[in-house]
C-alpha positions in Angstrom: -106.6 -13.9 56.6 -109.0 -14.5 59.5 -109.6 -10.7 59.9 -110.8 -10.4 56.3 -114.5 -10.6 55.7 -116.0 -12.1 52.6 -118.8 -9.8 53.2 -120.9 -9.4 50.1 -121.2 -11.0 46.7 -122.8 -9.4 43.6 -123.2 -9.9 39.9 -122.0 -7.1 37.5 -122.8 -6.9 33.8 -120.6 -5.1 31.3 -123.0 -2.7 29.4 -122.5 -0.1 26.7 -123.6 2.6 29.1 -121.4 1.7 32.0 -118.4 1.4 29.7 -119.2 4.8 28.1 -119.7 6.5 31.5 -116.8 4.6 33.1 -119.3 4.0 36.0 -120.6 0.7 37.5 -123.4 1.0 40.0 -123.3 -1.7 42.7 -126.6 -3.3 43.9 -128.4 -1.6 46.8 -127.4 -4.6 49.0 -123.8 -3.4 48.9 -124.7 -0.6 51.3 -124.8 -3.2 54.1 -121.3 -4.6 53.2 -119.0 -4.2 56.2 -115.9 -3.2 54.3 -117.7 -0.4 52.4 -118.6 2.9 54.0 -119.5 6.3 52.7 -116.1 7.8 53.4 -114.4 5.0 51.4 -113.0 6.7 48.2 -111.4 3.8 46.5 -111.5 0.1 46.0 -109.3 -2.4 44.3 -110.7 -4.8 41.6 -108.9 -8.1 41.4 -109.3 -10.5 38.5 -108.9 -14.3 38.6 -105.2 -14.1 37.8 -104.7 -11.8 40.8 -104.0 -8.6 38.8 -105.1 -5.4 40.5 -106.9 -2.2 39.3 -107.3 0.8 41.6 -110.7 2.4 41.0 -112.6 5.2 42.6 -115.6 4.4 44.8 -118.4 6.9 45.4 -121.7 6.9 47.2 -124.7 8.5 45.5 -126.9 10.0 48.2 -129.7 10.5 45.8 -129.7 6.9 44.5 -128.6 5.3 47.8 -126.0 3.2 45.9 -122.3 2.9 45.7 -120.7 3.1 42.3 -117.3 2.4 40.8 -115.9 5.2 38.6 -112.5 6.1 37.0 -111.1 2.6 36.4 -114.1 0.5 35.5 -113.5 1.0 31.7 -109.8 0.2 32.0 -110.6 -3.0 34.0 -113.0 -4.1 31.2 -110.6 -3.2 28.4 -107.6 -4.9 30.1 -109.7 -8.1 30.6 -111.0 -8.0 27.0 -114.6 -7.7 28.2 -117.5 -7.6 25.8 -120.9 -6.1 26.3 -123.0 -8.7 28.1 -120.1 -10.3 30.0 -120.9 -11.0 33.6 -118.7 -11.0 36.7 -119.3 -12.2 40.2 -117.5 -10.0 42.6 -116.9 -10.8 46.3 -116.3 -7.7 48.4 -113.5 -8.4 50.8 -112.0 -6.3 53.5 -111.2 -5.7 57.2 -112.8 -2.1 57.6 -109.3 -0.7 58.0 -107.7 -1.1 54.6 -108.9 -0.4 51.0 -111.6 -3.0 50.2 -111.0 -5.5 47.4 -113.6 -6.6 44.9 -112.5 -10.0 43.8 -113.7 -11.6 40.6 -114.3 -15.3 41.5 -117.0 -17.9 41.7 -115.9 -19.4 45.0 -114.6 -18.1 48.4 -111.8 -20.7 48.4 -110.6 -19.5 45.0 -111.0 -15.9 46.1 -109.0 -16.6 49.3 -106.1 -17.9 47.2 -106.2 -14.9 44.9 -106.1 -12.5 47.9 -103.1 -14.3 49.4 -101.3 -13.9 46.0 -102.2 -10.2 45.7 -101.0 -9.4 49.3 -97.5 -10.9 48.7 
C-alpha cells in the first residue's frame, strides 16, 4: 500500500447533463494528480462497498480537463444516484497501474476499500 498515492480529492455532482451525456468532467486541479496522465485511457470507480466500475478517461485539450466517459451513467444507475447527489472521490494510484477513483470521506476508509478491491 505504501506505493499508492492518495493524490487528489474532488467533489462530483450528479447532474441531468452529465447523466445524459455519460460524461463527468473532473476539476482542473485533477491535471496535477500524479496517477493521471494524458495517455491514461481508463480509470476504475470504486464505491464505499468496494464494487468496481471500469470507465473511460479522456483529456480535453481544448478545455484542459480530464473527463470520465462510457461508464459514468452506469455507475450512477447501479448506485441509485439522483440528480443533485454528491460524491467525494480520492484519486489513488502508483503511476504504473490503472488509477482508482474511490468514493469515500476519509483516507483511512479509502485505504480499507482499496485493500478489499485488490484481493
